[in-house]
FIFIVO-622231 format. One record per residue (C-alpha): residue number from 0; residue in three letters; chain; x, y, z. Coordinates in steps of 0.001 Angstrom, whole numbers, plus 500000, padded with zeros to 6 digits. Example, Ala and Ser with C-alpha at 12.3 -4.5 7.8 and 13.67 -1.06 7.14 Angstrom:
2
(0; ala; A; (512300; 495500; 507800))
(1; ser; A; (513670; 498940; 507140))
//
This chain:
90
(0; met; A; (488065; 484830; 479984))
(1; ala; A; (488285; 488715; 479636))
(2; ile; A; (490458; 490729; 480992))
(3; gly; A; (490176; 493999; 482728))
(4; phe; A; (491026; 496407; 485038))
(5; met; A; (490576; 497475; 488180))
(6; glu; A; (491469; 501217; 490233))
(7; val; A; (492405; 501308; 493616))
(8; his; A; (492303; 504137; 495082))
(9; leu; A; (494727; 504719; 498069))
(10; val; A; (493293; 507882; 500252))
(11; lys; A; (495340; 508048; 503952))
(12; ala; A; (495718; 505823; 506826))
(13; lys; A; (495051; 507520; 510816))
(14; gly; A; (496658; 506646; 513795))
(15; leu; A; (499946; 504041; 512893))
(16; his; A; (502142; 503355; 514837))
(17; asn; A; (505289; 505667; 514165))
(18; ser; A; (508534; 503373; 513726))
(19; asp; A; (510880; 505994; 513884))
(20; ile; A; (512685; 506740; 517269))
(21; ile; A; (513729; 510378; 517014))
(22; gly; A; (511464; 512520; 514813))
(23; glu; A; (508422; 511294; 512060))
(24; met; A; (508001; 508420; 509768))
(25; asp; A; (507924; 507909; 506168))
(26; pro; A; (505394; 506093; 505403))
(27; tyr; A; (504080; 504499; 502219))
(28; val; A; (502414; 501599; 501116))
(29; leu; A; (502819; 498527; 499424))
(30; ile; A; (499772; 497688; 497006))
(31; gln; A; (499240; 493941; 496210))
(32; tyr; A; (497245; 491646; 494040))
(33; lys; A; (497797; 488423; 493476))
(34; asp; A; (501173; 488721; 491095))
(35; gln; A; (501447; 492651; 490696))
(36; glu; A; (502474; 494756; 492603))
(37; gln; A; (503200; 498522; 493475))
(38; arg; A; (504374; 501030; 495230))
(39; ser; A; (502408; 504889; 496777))
(40; ser; A; (504645; 507542; 496820))
(41; val; A; (506225; 508470; 500291))
(42; ala; A; (504692; 510868; 502909))
(43; ile; A; (507194; 512414; 503712))
(44; gly; A; (507213; 513446; 507550))
(45; gln; A; (503609; 512987; 507455))
(46; gly; A; (503971; 510355; 510261))
(47; lys; A; (501197; 508837; 511926))
(48; asn; A; (498999; 510584; 509800))
(49; pro; A; (500159; 510137; 506050))
(50; val; A; (497726; 511230; 502425))
(51; trp; A; (498808; 509750; 499431))
(52; asn; A; (495051; 510274; 497597))
(53; glu; A; (497434; 508369; 494596))
(54; lys; A; (495111; 505928; 491728))
(55; phe; A; (497140; 502318; 490850))
(56; met; A; (495402; 500448; 488087))
(57; phe; A; (494897; 496644; 488833))
(58; lys; A; (494525; 493258; 485508))
(59; val; A; (492323; 490884; 486218))
(60; glu; A; (490727; 489020; 484903))
(61; tyr; A; (487170; 487190; 484648))
(62; pro; A; (485334; 485546; 485105))
(63; leu; A; (487986; 483936; 488147))
(64; ser; A; (488075; 479971; 488986))
(65; asn; A; (487578; 479289; 492477))
(66; his; A; (490522; 481244; 493318))
(67; gln; A; (489310; 484312; 496168))
(68; his; A; (492222; 487011; 495501))
(69; lys; A; (493052; 489976; 498102))
(70; ile; A; (494486; 493184; 497404))
(71; ile; A; (496529; 493324; 500542))
(72; phe; A; (498235; 496609; 502018))
(73; lys; A; (501768; 496565; 503304))
(74; ile; A; (502450; 500002; 505223))
(75; met; A; (506746; 500568; 504875))
(76; asp; A; (508285; 503384; 506969))
(77; gln; A; (510833; 504526; 504987))
(78; asp; A; (513994; 505204; 506357))
(79; leu; A; (518313; 505604; 505130))
(80; tyr; A; (519278; 501464; 505429))
(81; thr; A; (516302; 499474; 506152))
(82; asp; A; (512495; 500085; 505711))
(83; asp; A; (510264; 499516; 508361))
(84; phe; A; (507760; 496911; 508592))
(85; val; A; (504839; 499294; 509718))
(86; gly; A; (501754; 497153; 509157))
(87; glu; A; (499313; 495538; 506920))
(88; ser; A; (495794; 495038; 505875))
(89; met; A; (493861; 492187; 503308))
//
């Protein structure tokens, strides 16, 4: 089985639901692939239309077995005490 790398380019999000009652939310993204997880920077004060323009590398093995693996993007809002879940995409 060969090992390679997959590059994920996180660009931006549009029209997110603002989870903050007062002010703009501070979103970040958790990117998950298999047992690997990486976190973007926090887009401080960018609210519903954040821009990250960041690249992430994930280790991949191929040829893959019969299992299909998904990349999961979880958008979170950073808060003082507890971060809020905003949304998810696969």
